[in-house]
C-alpha positions in Angstrom: 11.3 -99.3 -117.0 8.2 -97.0 -117.1 8.0 -94.3 -119.8 5.8 -91.3 -120.2 6.1 -89.8 -123.6 4.4 -86.7 -124.4 3.2 -85.2 -127.6 0.8 -82.5 -129.0 2.2 -79.5 -128.3 2.8 -76.7 -130.6 2.0 -73.0 -131.1 -1.5 -71.7 -131.4 -3.2 -68.3 -131.5 -5.2 -67.2 -128.2 -8.7 -68.7 -128.2 -7.3 -71.8 -130.0 -7.1 -75.5 -129.0 -4.7 -78.2 -128.7 -4.8 -82.0 -127.5 -2.0 -83.2 -125.7 -1.3 -87.3 -125.4 0.9 -88.9 -122.9 1.7 -92.7 -123.8 2.2 -94.6 -120.8 4.6 -97.6 -121.2 6.9 -100.3 -119.2 4.0 -101.0 -116.8 0.2 -101.7 -116.3 -2.2 -99.0 -116.9 -4.4 -99.9 -114.1 -5.0 -98.3 -110.6 -2.4 -95.3 -111.4 -2.5 -91.6 -111.0 -2.0 -89.6 -114.2 -1.4 -86.0 -114.2 -0.9 -83.1 -116.5 1.4 -80.3 -115.1 3.0 -77.4 -116.7 5.6 -75.0 -116.1 6.5 -71.6 -117.8 10.3 -69.9 -117.4 10.6 -68.5 -113.9 7.4 -70.1 -112.4 6.8 -73.1 -110.0 5.5 -76.3 -111.7 1.5 -76.4 -111.2 -0.8 -79.1 -111.7 -3.5 -79.0 -114.6 -5.5 -81.9 -114.7 -5.3 -85.5 -113.0 -7.2 -88.6 -113.7 -7.4 -92.0 -111.9 -6.9 -94.7 -115.0 -9.4 -97.1 -113.1 -12.0 -94.9 -111.3 -11.6 -92.1 -113.9 -12.0 -89.7 -111.1 -10.7 -86.4 -112.2 -9.6 -83.3 -110.9 -8.6 -79.7 -112.3 -7.0 -76.6 -111.6 -9.2 -73.5 -110.8 -7.2 -72.0 -114.0 -8.3 -74.4 -116.5 -11.7 -75.4 -115.4 -14.2 -75.1 -118.1 -11.4 -75.1 -120.6 -9.7 -78.5 -120.2 -10.5 -82.0 -120.0 -8.6 -85.1 -119.1 -9.3 -88.4 -120.4 -8.1 -91.9 -121.6 -7.7 -94.6 -123.9 -7.1 -97.7 -122.2 -6.8 -99.6 -125.2 -3.7 -97.4 -126.1 -2.4 -96.9 -122.5 -2.6 -93.0 -123.3 -3.9 -90.2 -121.2 -5.2 -87.0 -123.2 -5.3 -83.4 -122.0 -7.7 -81.3 -124.2 -7.4 -77.4 -124.0 -9.6 -75.0 -125.5 -9.9 -71.2 -125.3 -6.1 -71.3 -124.9 -4.6 -67.9 -123.5 -1.1 -66.7 -123.1 -0.8 -67.3 -119.5 -1.2 -71.3 -120.6 1.8 -71.4 -122.6 4.3 -73.7 -120.7 6.1 -76.9 -121.0 3.5 -79.5 -120.1 4.5 -82.7 -118.7 2.8 -85.7 -117.7 3.1 -87.7 -114.6 2.1 -91.2 -112.9 1.7 -92.2 -109.6 2.1 -95.8 -110.0 -0.2 -97.6 -107.7 -3.0 -95.9 -105.7 -6.4 -97.2 -104.3 -9.4 -97.6 -106.5 -10.7 -94.7 -104.2 -7.8 -92.3 -104.4 -8.2 -88.7 -105.5 -5.2 -87.8 -107.6 -3.5 -84.8 -106.5 -2.7 -81.6 -108.3 0.5 -81.3 -106.4 3.6 -82.8 -107.8 5.1 -84.5 -104.5 3.6 -87.9 -104.9 4.6 -88.5 -108.9 7.0 -90.9 -109.2 7.4 -90.7 -113.2 7.7 -87.9 -115.3 7.7 -87.5 -119.1 10.0 -85.4 -121.1 7.6 -82.4 -121.7 5.8 -81.0 -124.5 5.9 -77.3 -125.4 2.7 -75.3 -125.9 3.2 -71.8 -127.2 0.0 -69.1 -127.2 0.2 -66.0 -129.3 -2.1 -63.2 -128.2 
């Protein structure tokens, strides 16, 4: 089975940083879209950052540009989300998601509809 397991969430003060991890198992790692999404209570799930595992093309939500970096370690089948200068509005459950097979030229979307696999989420809390 394809599994995505997130980790790295926690409680941080405003202005602090976190590095989230998503380990992919049960499938090949190449030519996938990997995405980080977040959902706060009472709000819609929104895209944060995406990465094409082979082309390395990345996309970011405007709300996190200059504060977030998505990266990967192919040897570990792991995608990371580094978030700096965290704000209270960044507090949410963060989910890792995957589109299992895309072309080399695909732009990985920041919308949820095309993502077939989802992790269990990791909680990020930001205190002001």
